[in-house]
N, C-alpha and C positions, 0 to 999 in steps of 0.2 A: 504493500499501500506506499510505504514511504518513498520507495522508489519510483514509482508510478505516479505520484504526486510529482515529485521534481522533475522526471521527465515531461510532464503535462506544463509545469511551469516554464521550464527554460530550453525547451526542445520547440524550435519555431514550426509553425504548421503542423503541429501531430494531431490536432484535432481535425484540420481540413482533410490531412491524409485519411484520416479513420473515415470521413465522411463520403468519400470517394468511393467507397468499397459498402454499399450497401444492397440489399434486397427487400424492396418496399420499405418498412419502416425499421427492419431488422439490421443491426450492425454485423457485418461480415467477421472482422476479427473479433467479437468479442463471442459470437457464435460460435466459431470454429473451438473457442476453448471451453464453452460451455457442454458443445458436443463431445469433445474428447475426455472433460472431467465425468460424463454421464455413462458414457461407452462401457468401462469395465465394471462399473456399478451394475448395468442391467444386463451385463451377460454373466453375473455371478447369480443373477435371480434363477431361481429353478422353477420355470415355466410349466414344466411338466406336472407340479403340484398344484397350480392355479385351480384345475377343477376340483379338485379334491377340498381345496378350502373355500370356495364359493358354496360347496356344498354343505358347509356347516354353519351353526347360528354364530359361532363366535366372531367370523368375519363382517358378519350383519350387524353384529352389536359395534365391532371398531368401525366400521363405516359411519354407522350413526353418529356415535361420539365424536367423530372427525367432523362431519357435516355441519354438527351444531357449533363447534369448537371454530371453525373456519369461516363460516358464511353466515353467523348469527354474531357469537361471540367477538371474534376478533376484529370484524370492521367497526363494530360499535365502540370498543376498549379504543380502538386507533382514533376514533373520530373524538371521542370524549377527552383522550389525551392532547389531542393537535387542538383543540380549542382551550382547553385549560392552562397550554404551555405556551401557546402562539396567537393569543387574541390580537394583537397589534400586527401580525405578520401574515395577513390573509392569502398572499401567493406560496409562500412557503408552506403553510398550513394546508393547501391544496395539494401539493406536492405530497405531504405527510400522508393524507388521506388517501391519495391516490396508492402509495407503497401499501397500506393495509389492506385496501381492498384486492390488489394482487397475490393472489395466495401461493401456497408452496408449490415448487414445481423442481428445481433443481439443486440445489444445494443443501436441501433437507436430507437427500441421499448420502451427501458426505457426511453429513453431522450423525446419521442413523448410524452408518459405518463405523465412525469412529468411536461411536459411544457403544456398538456392539447391539444394535436394536434387532429385529427380525428384518430380513431384506424384503422377503415376499409379501408381507405385510404393508411393508413400507411402500414398494412398488405399486400395489394397488391401490393405496391411498391417494399415492401422488395422481395415477391415472385416471382415478374417479374424482379428485376435486381439478385436475387438469379441463377434463370435459365439460364440469362445469363451470370454468372459470370463461371458457369460449361463450356460454349461454348468459354469464351473470354478469362478467365485468363492465359492459356496457350500460345496462339500466343500475347496477349499482352504482358505477360513476356518477350518473345522472341525480340519483336518488340522495347519496350520500354528500354530495358537492353543491348540487344545484338546490334541492329540496331541502334535506333536513339539515344540509351544512348552509342554506341562506345565500348561496353566493350564485344566485343565477345568472347575474352580470358577466361571469366568467366564460360563458359560452361554451362549456363542455360538450364535446359530441365523439363518442368514440364508437369506430363502426367495428361490426362484429367480426368483418375481415381481416383487419389489423390485429386482433387478437388471437383469433382464429391460426392464421400465418405464425404467430408469434410462439404460440404453444407447439403447433405442428413442427417446426423447427427445434424448437428447445427440448421437445419430450420424443416426436415423432421420430428423428432422424437418427438419435443414438437408440431409442429403443428397438426401431429395427436394425440397426447396426448389431444391438447387444445379442438379440434373437439370432440371427445369422450367424454371428460370430460362434455363439454357444453351442450350437448345434451342427456347425460346419465344422470345429473341432473336436466334437463329442463323436460325429460320424467318421470323420477319418483317421481320428487318432485313439478313438474310445474315452467311455468316462473316466478312469482312471488317470490318464494323461490330464485330461480338462481340470480336474479337482488337483489333483497331486503337482502338477508342472506347470500348465499354461497358466491358470488364473494366477497363482502367486507371483508369475512374472508380469503379467499383463496388469494388476491391479494397481501399481503404483503411477501408471499412467492418469489415473483419476487425480490423484495429487497434483501432479504436473500441470493438469488441465487448470485445477483451481488455482494455482499459482500464477498460471499464465492469465487467466480470466481477471484475476484480481490487478495485474499489473496493466494489462490493456485498459480495463476500467478505469482506473485512477489516472493512468495516463492522458486519458481522454478528457477528463474533467479536472485535472488537477489544478490549471489556472484560474479557472471559474472557482474552485475551492478556497484559494489561499487569497484570492481577491475579495472574498466576503466572510472572513473568518467568524466576524460576530455573529450574522446570521445562522451560519453552519453550526457553531458551538450551543446555540438555541434551539436548533433542530436535534440536535443529539439528545436533548431531555426526553422528549416523547418517545424516540426511537428506544433508546435505552430501557426507559420503564414499559415500554410495549413488549420487548422482546422477552423480558425478564418476567413480566406478569402472565402472559401467555404459557410461556413455557414451563413456570412454577404451578400455575393453575391445572394444565392439562396433566404434569408429572403427579401432583399431590391427588387429582381425583382418580387417576389409574390406582395409587396407592391406597387411597381410601376403600375405592370399591374392590381391591384385592381382598384389604383386611376385614372388610365386612360381609364378604361370601368367600370365605376361606375353602369353601368346597369348589369354587371354581377359581382357584388362585392362577390356574393356567391362562384362564381369561385374561387377567388383572395382572398379569407377572411384569417382571423388569423391563424384557425386549418392548412388550406393548406400551410401558411407561414410555420408554425412549421414543417409540414411534410416533406415539399420538403428540407428546410434548413438542418435539422437533417439527413435526407437520404444521401443528397449531402455531407454533413459533416462528416459523421460515416465510419468507415472502419470496414472490416472483420479481425480484428487484429488476431484472430486465426488462419485463414486460412494463412496470410501473414508468422505467426511464423511456423506453420506446414510445410509449404513448403518451406520457409528458412532452416531449420533443415533437412528436407529431400535433399536439394538440397547440401547445404554447411557443414552442420555438427550442433551438440545442441550448440557446444562451439563456433560457428562462428561468426564474426563480423556481419555479414548478420542477423543472427539470433537474437543478441543483439539488433540490430537496430530495427528489428521488434518488438521484447519484448517493445521498449522505446512506441511504438506507444500508446497502452493502457496507460502506465504512464502519456504521456501527453494528450491522449483522455480524459479521465477520469474526471481530474479537469476542463479543457478545456470547455468541452461540458457541465458537468455540473453547470457551470457557466452561460454558455449560456443558460441554460434552465429558470435560473430567468431573464435575460438580454429579452428573448423570452415574458416573463410574464410582465415584465414591459413594454414592446412594445405593447403588448396585451391591456394594458390598455390604455396607454398614447396616443398612435395613433390612438384611437376611431374606429377601424373596426368594420364594420358590423359582428358579430360573427355567425358563423354557428349555433351554439347551439342554440343561440337566435332566429334564424330562424326556427329551429326544433321548438321550444316551441310555437313560434306564430302560425305556422302552426297546431300544436296539439290544442293549445286553441280554434283555429277558428273552426277546426273539431268537438269540443265539445261544 
């Protein structure tokens, strides 16, 4: 992030160079990083197990919880925090609200992997929320900014096409690449080679993609961030509060449900707490940035506020992965991975 901001500030013409490589409203340099970041993660998902997962009540319980957290609780909390902390900065407040409306899609899978959540359930929740994002982002933007937010003069208009293209690029391409890669390697080299040799070597590509994405993103907006430090630090406040509140609430909810229903601790175990908390606490920052740029312009306050989203999200949620791992050990939950091992041992 620091290197990216320095490059953006002192490298002449870096933003113009990035703007010359775009597909519709999507920045190709950033899209490349997000695709590379998600490709290995989506390759590790065991798609062959998905039909079985969808046949259980557990997945529908998790989908229901995720929909409530992502499409009712999350946007309302961000709206409240934006108005409470930025009452005198309406343009920045709009950008913050737009980040709150752009639900999880990309980095949540990185955080889930680092905190050792369940990859299959995380992939399902990301896909479900991404589909809903195509449908709901535009009317939500009009509702939360123009109607509830009382900023009809902002003239917000977000097309379904722009949102759909963004989601299809950032999720569709790496999803197809992950499926093709997984089953191609499985077919030609065998399942044992895929799990023992290929995936361990292929997985670090995700972290390289993450570092590249962060570098490009902050190089793109580095000069704008440094030229507006006052409002930038003001925008930090609702963002930090939002990520902490959403993550903590979801994590505590799953912990409470697991303690309340001990018979079904496997439904609300540690892995599901990780999946739900990071799904609720993460945002599709690239979508928010792309829409803010398309609606208000690349140099607008709204676009800057949306750009601050990942500036805050990356260190906060990275820190929360350590918090999750700590609570995973100290709260002594019955972990799903242990249950799977016990089942496997029983079968053997």
